[in-house]
C-alpha positions as CSV (number, residue, x, y, z in Angstrom):
1,X,4.4,-17.2,-8.7
2,X,1.5,-15.0,-9.7
3,X,-1.6,-15.6,-7.5
4,X,-3.9,-14.0,-10.0
5,X,-7.2,-12.0,-9.5
6,X,-8.6,-12.5,-6.0
7,X,-12.2,-12.4,-7.3
8,X,-11.3,-15.8,-9.2
9,X,-11.4,-19.3,-7.6
10,X,-8.1,-20.5,-6.6
11,X,-5.5,-21.8,-9.2
12,X,-3.6,-24.0,-7.1
13,X,-3.0,-25.6,-3.3
14,X,-0.1,-25.7,-0.9
15,X,0.2,-28.2,1.8
16,X,0.3,-25.9,5.0
17,X,0.9,-28.7,7.4
18,X,4.5,-29.1,5.9
19,X,5.0,-25.2,6.0
20,X,3.9,-24.3,9.5
21,X,6.5,-22.2,11.2
22,X,6.9,-19.6,13.9
23,X,9.2,-17.6,12.0
24,X,9.1,-18.3,8.3
25,X,6.6,-17.3,5.7
26,X,4.5,-19.7,3.4
27,X,6.1,-20.1,-0.2
28,X,2.9,-18.8,-1.6
29,X,0.5,-16.6,0.1
30,X,-3.0,-17.9,0.5
31,X,-6.3,-16.4,-0.7
32,X,-8.1,-19.3,1.6
33,X,-7.5,-22.3,3.9
34,X,-9.2,-25.4,3.7
35,X,-9.5,-27.0,6.9
36,X,-9.4,-30.8,6.9
37,X,-9.4,-31.6,10.7
38,X,-11.1,-29.2,13.0
39,X,-8.9,-27.0,15.5
40,X,-7.5,-23.7,16.0
41,X,-5.5,-21.8,13.3
42,X,-2.9,-19.1,14.4
43,X,-1.8,-17.1,11.2
44,X,-0.3,-13.8,10.0
45,X,-2.4,-12.1,7.3
46,X,-1.0,-10.5,4.2
47,X,-1.6,-7.0,6.1
48,X,0.8,-8.4,9.0
49,X,-1.8,-8.9,11.8
50,X,-1.6,-11.9,13.9
51,X,-4.9,-13.6,14.5
52,X,-6.2,-17.1,15.7
53,X,-9.4,-18.7,14.3
54,X,-10.8,-20.8,17.3
55,X,-12.4,-23.9,16.4
56,X,-12.2,-23.8,12.7
57,X,-14.5,-26.7,11.6
58,X,-13.4,-29.5,9.3
59,X,-14.4,-29.4,5.8
60,X,-14.6,-25.5,5.7
61,X,-12.9,-23.1,3.8
62,X,-11.5,-20.0,5.6
63,X,-11.5,-16.9,3.2
64,X,-8.4,-15.5,4.4
65,X,-5.3,-14.0,2.7
66,X,-2.3,-15.1,4.8
67,X,1.4,-15.3,4.6
68,X,2.4,-17.4,7.5
69,X,0.7,-20.2,9.7
70,X,2.3,-20.9,13.2
71,X,3.1,-24.4,14.1
72,X,2.8,-23.3,17.8
73,X,-1.0,-22.8,18.9
74,X,-2.3,-24.3,15.4
75,X,-4.1,-27.5,16.5
76,X,-6.2,-27.8,13.1
77,X,-4.3,-30.0,10.4
78,X,-4.7,-31.4,7.2
79,X,-4.7,-27.6,6.0
80,X,-4.5,-26.6,2.4
81,X,-3.5,-23.0,1.5
82,X,-5.4,-22.2,-1.7
83,X,-3.8,-19.6,-4.0
């Protein structure tokens, strides 16, 4: 699935809550993450770096390209991956 030009708005969204895993990549890499319920988000960027966004606020979009969101240590919920 093509994710298009990364200067354009997202074309679709995936339910990250159902795809969180400590070992498996998301079905589609994201160009951003919408945070529905505040908390921490541990993820692996497209470049392979593991980072944790601490205290991500509800209603925000994190402009991060990622390929995996961990189930362990991710406390934010209602996450949508924009692609």
